[in-house]
C-alpha positions in Angstrom: -143.0 -208.7 -51.3 -141.0 -205.8 -50.0 -141.4 -202.3 -51.4 -138.6 -199.8 -51.1 -138.7 -195.9 -51.8 -135.4 -193.9 -52.1 -135.7 -190.2 -51.5 -132.7 -187.3 -50.6 -130.8 -187.7 -53.6 -129.5 -184.5 -55.4 -126.8 -182.1 -56.5 -124.2 -181.2 -54.1 -120.9 -179.3 -54.2 -117.8 -181.2 -52.8 -117.1 -181.2 -49.5 -121.1 -180.8 -48.9 -123.8 -183.3 -47.2 -126.4 -185.3 -48.1 -129.3 -187.5 -46.3 -131.0 -190.3 -48.0 -133.8 -192.0 -46.7 -135.3 -195.3 -47.6 -139.0 -196.3 -46.6 -139.8 -200.0 -46.7 -143.2 -201.6 -46.5 -144.4 -204.4 -44.4 -144.8 -204.8 -40.5 -141.9 -206.9 -39.9 -139.2 -204.3 -41.0 -137.1 -204.8 -38.0 -136.0 -208.1 -39.1 -135.2 -206.8 -42.6 -131.3 -206.4 -42.9 -130.7 -203.1 -44.9 -128.5 -202.0 -47.3 -127.5 -198.7 -49.4 -125.6 -199.6 -52.6 -124.5 -197.3 -55.6 -123.8 -197.4 -59.3 -121.7 -194.7 -61.1 -121.8 -195.0 -64.9 -119.8 -197.5 -66.8 -119.4 -198.9 -63.4 -120.9 -202.0 -61.1 -123.1 -201.6 -58.3 -121.0 -201.7 -55.1 -121.9 -201.9 -51.2 -121.7 -198.5 -49.8 -122.8 -199.9 -46.3 -125.2 -202.1 -44.4 -126.7 -202.4 -41.2 -128.2 -205.4 -39.5 -132.1 -206.2 -38.5 -133.2 -205.3 -34.7 -131.6 -202.1 -33.2 -129.2 -202.1 -36.4 -126.0 -202.2 -34.0 -124.1 -204.1 -36.5 -123.0 -201.6 -39.7 -120.6 -202.3 -42.1 -119.2 -199.7 -44.7 -117.1 -199.6 -47.9 -113.7 -198.5 -47.0 -114.3 -195.4 -49.6 -116.9 -194.1 -47.3 -115.8 -195.2 -43.9 -115.7 -192.0 -41.5 -117.8 -189.8 -43.9 -121.1 -191.8 -44.4 -123.5 -193.2 -41.5 -126.1 -195.5 -41.8 -129.3 -195.9 -39.2 -132.6 -197.1 -39.0 -135.8 -195.9 -37.5 -138.0 -199.5 -37.4 -141.0 -197.2 -36.0 -140.8 -195.1 -39.2 -139.8 -198.6 -41.4 -136.9 -196.2 -42.8 -133.5 -196.0 -43.0 -131.1 -193.3 -43.9 -127.7 -192.6 -45.4 -125.9 -189.7 -43.8 -123.3 -188.7 -46.2 -120.5 -186.1 -45.5 -117.5 -184.8 -47.0 -119.1 -185.7 -50.3 -116.4 -186.2 -53.3 -116.9 -185.9 -57.1 -116.2 -189.9 -56.9 -119.5 -190.6 -54.7 -121.6 -189.5 -57.7 -123.8 -192.5 -58.7 -127.5 -193.8 -58.1 -127.6 -194.9 -54.7 -129.9 -198.0 -54.5 -131.5 -199.4 -51.1 -131.7 -203.0 -50.4 -133.9 -205.4 -48.0 -133.0 -208.7 -47.3 -135.5 -211.0 -46.0 -135.4 -215.1 -45.7 -132.7 -215.4 -48.1 -134.3 -212.7 -51.0 -133.2 -209.3 -51.8 -135.5 -206.4 -53.0 -134.3 -203.3 -54.3 -135.3 -199.8 -54.8 -135.7 -197.6 -57.9 -132.6 -195.5 -57.0 -132.0 -191.9 -56.2 -129.3 -189.7 -58.0 -126.3 -188.2 -56.2 -124.3 -185.8 -58.2 -121.4 -184.2 -56.3 -119.8 -181.3 -58.5 -118.9 -177.8 -58.6 
């Protein structure tokens, strides 16, 4: 069982920035493939960004956030981050952290991000 706790959400004006964090349980965090997903009201949950296990060299982003968002991991802290810049109203959603381990997926409880003026 992997437990995930997201933090860092909130309200920001268009063009602003936020950093989301996701802390994971377990002592083999470096082996987890990690990702950020989001779900806007009335829409399906979608992938925002993925980061591979180990040093996290391998990353992947949704087209809608490429060049604006950056995912990273700190294995010493069992934490991943999502740096979000140039935020747009359409980025408004609940953001979820996901861990993949041995073919199983684990979700955090989500953190709300609201982008509006």
